[in-house]
C-alpha positions in Angstrom: -99.4 -108.9 -31.4 -101.8 -105.9 -31.6 -98.8 -103.4 -31.1 -96.8 -105.5 -33.6 -99.6 -105.2 -36.1 -100.0 -101.4 -35.5 -96.3 -100.7 -36.0 -96.3 -102.6 -39.3 -99.3 -100.6 -40.4 -97.7 -97.3 -39.4 -94.5 -98.5 -41.3 -96.5 -99.3 -44.5 -98.4 -95.9 -44.2 -95.0 -94.1 -44.0 -93.6 -96.1 -47.0 -96.8 -95.2 -49.0 -96.5 -91.6 -48.0 -92.9 -91.6 -49.1 -93.8 -93.2 -52.4 -96.5 -90.6 -53.1 -94.0 -87.8 -52.4 -91.4 -89.3 -54.7 -94.0 -89.6 -57.5 -95.2 -86.0 -56.9 -91.5 -84.7 -57.3 -91.1 -86.8 -60.5 -94.4 -85.5 -62.0 -93.3 -82.0 -61.1 -90.0 -82.3 -62.6 -91.5 -83.8 -65.8 -94.1 -80.9 -66.1 -91.4 -78.3 -65.6 -89.2 -80.2 -68.3 -92.1 -80.3 -70.7 -92.8 -76.7 -70.1 -89.2 -75.7 -70.9 -89.1 -77.8 -74.0 -92.4 -76.3 -75.3 -90.9 -72.6 -74.7 -87.7 -73.4 -76.5 -89.8 -74.9 -79.4 -92.1 -71.9 -79.8 -89.0 -69.6 -79.4 -87.1 -71.5 -82.0 -90.2 -71.6 -84.3 -90.6 -67.8 -84.2 -86.8 -67.2 -84.9 -86.7 -69.8 -87.7 -89.8 -68.2 -89.3 -88.2 -64.8 -89.3 -84.8 -66.2 -90.5 -86.6 -68.0 -93.4 -88.7 -64.9 -94.5 -85.4 -62.8 -94.4 -83.4 -65.3 -96.5 -86.0 -65.9 -99.1 -87.2 -62.3 -99.4 -83.7 -60.9 -99.7 -82.7 -63.5 -102.4 -86.0 -63.0 -104.2 -86.6 -66.7 -104.3 -90.2 -66.2 -102.8 -92.6 -63.2 -103.1 -93.4 -61.3 -99.8 -97.0 -62.1 -100.7 -96.6 -65.7 -100.4 -95.0 -65.4 -97.0 -97.8 -63.3 -95.8 -100.3 -65.9 -97.0 -98.3 -68.4 -95.1 -98.3 -66.4 -91.9 -102.2 -66.2 -92.5 -102.5 -69.9 -92.5 -100.2 -70.6 -89.6 -101.6 -72.4 -86.6 -100.4 -69.9 -84.0 -100.8 -66.1 -83.6 -97.1 -65.0 -84.6 -97.0 -61.2 -83.6 -93.3 -61.1 -83.8 -93.4 -62.1 -87.5 -95.9 -59.5 -88.2 -93.7 -57.0 -86.7 -90.9 -58.2 -88.7 -93.0 -57.7 -92.0 -93.8 -54.1 -91.1 -90.5 -52.9 -89.4 -87.8 -54.9 -91.3 -89.2 -55.6 -94.7 -91.1 -52.3 -94.9 -94.4 -53.9 -95.6 -97.2 -51.5 -96.1 -99.9 -52.2 -93.4 -102.6 -51.6 -96.1 -101.0 -54.2 -98.5 -103.6 -56.3 -100.0 -102.9 -60.1 -100.9 -104.8 -62.9 -102.2 -107.7 -63.2 -104.6 -110.0 -61.3 -102.3 -107.5 -58.5 -101.7 -107.4 -58.6 -97.9 -105.3 -56.7 -95.7 -103.1 -57.7 -92.8 -106.0 -56.5 -90.5 -108.6 -58.5 -92.2 -106.3 -61.7 -92.0 -105.9 -61.2 -88.2 -109.6 -60.5 -87.6 -110.4 -63.7 -89.7 -108.0 -65.8 -87.5 -109.2 -64.1 -84.4 -105.6 -63.0 -83.5 -106.6 -60.2 -81.2 -103.1 -59.2 -80.2 -102.1 -58.8 -83.9 -105.4 -56.7 -84.4 -104.6 -54.4 -81.5 -101.1 -54.0 -82.6 -102.3 -53.2 -86.2 -104.9 -50.6 -84.9 -103.0 -48.9 -82.3 -99.4 -49.1 -83.2 -99.4 -49.0 -86.9 -102.7 -47.1 -87.4 -104.1 -49.7 -89.9 -107.2 -48.5 -91.7 -110.1 -50.5 -90.3 -112.5 -49.3 -92.9 -110.6 -50.7 -95.8 -112.7 -53.0 -98.0 -111.7 -56.2 -99.9 -112.9 -57.1 -103.5 -116.3 -58.1 -102.1 -116.6 -54.7 -100.2 -116.2 -56.3 -96.7 -114.5 -54.4 -94.0 -112.6 -56.0 -91.1 -115.8 -55.5 -88.8 -117.9 -57.3 -91.4 -115.4 -60.3 -91.4 -115.3 -60.3 -87.6 -119.3 -60.8 -87.7 -119.2 -63.4 -90.4 -116.5 -65.3 -88.6 -118.1 -64.9 -85.3 -114.9 -63.4 -83.6 -116.4 -61.4 -80.8 -113.0 -60.3 -79.3 -111.9 -58.7 -82.6 -115.4 -57.3 -83.0 -115.1 -55.5 -79.6 -111.7 -54.2 -80.6 -113.1 -52.7 -83.8 -116.3 -51.4 -82.6 -114.7 -49.6 -79.8 -112.3 -47.8 -82.2 -113.1 -44.1 -82.7 -112.5 -44.2 -86.5 -114.9 -47.3 -86.9 -117.6 -46.5 -89.7 -120.5 -49.0 -89.7 -122.3 -47.4 -92.6 -120.2 -49.0 -95.2 -122.0 -51.1 -97.7 -120.5 -54.2 -99.0 -120.8 -55.1 -102.8 -124.4 -56.7 -102.1 -125.5 -53.5 -100.3 -125.2 -55.1 -97.0 -124.3 -53.1 -93.8 -122.5 -54.7 -90.8 -125.9 -54.8 -89.0 -127.4 -56.6 -91.8 -124.6 -59.3 -91.6 -124.9 -59.5 -87.8 -128.7 -60.2 -88.1 -128.1 -62.6 -90.8 -125.3 -64.6 -89.1 -127.3 -64.6 -85.8 -124.7 -62.7 -83.8 -125.1 -62.0 -80.3 -127.7 -59.3 -79.1 -124.6 -57.4 -77.6 -123.3 -56.9 -81.1 -126.6 -55.7 -82.5 -127.0 -53.2 -79.7 -123.4 -51.9 -80.3 -124.2 -51.5 -84.1 -127.8 -50.1 -83.9 -127.0 -46.5 -82.5 -124.1 -46.1 -85.1 -126.3 -46.6 -88.1 -126.9 -42.9 -89.5 -129.1 -43.8 -92.4 -132.4 -44.0 -91.0 -134.3 -45.1 -94.0 -131.9 -48.1 -94.1 -132.3 -48.7 -90.3 -136.0 -48.9 -90.7 -136.0 -51.2 -93.7 -133.6 -53.4 -91.6 -135.9 -53.4 -88.7 -138.9 -54.4 -90.8 -137.0 -57.2 -92.4 -135.5 -58.5 -89.0 -137.9 -58.3 -86.2 -135.2 -59.4 -83.8 -133.4 -56.1 -84.2 
């Protein structure tokens, strides 16, 4: 009897192992199928976006500025569409859109799209010190939005100018202190401020600096 019971237990164990293996295989196949579907979806989405832009711009049914604003409000970072704007449609990198007059770089920084920011800076030589209507630069926008990745890309660029004032007379350092940015950001900004009087006044107003 004991041997019979042991054999039955062994058979049950083998059946359970086989069942688990079959389940694992089905799960792996399902995940692979899901990954392929998502990849195809994003690929079609990118191609469809470029086709829609090409069709409407060429027929003048929709202004290019409207499409740039649509790109700015998209859920995903669409590098291919940005390249199409610049390479195929001849969009100037310094083109300003919207009521605030923001550039493509400012839009990418505000959305924390680091790949677009890097491409605009190093491939298309976008002016990172350009200002919008309120006098804010891309660096200031990265500070206000708390986008550290874009901040690092901008602060490490050799052409960065942290001494630009916005329309309210604020430096990037002022904004970093006001918006309670990390100490690392403040440490990176402090040595680049050339106006010592302004720097001293900031230090008096903000003991944290």
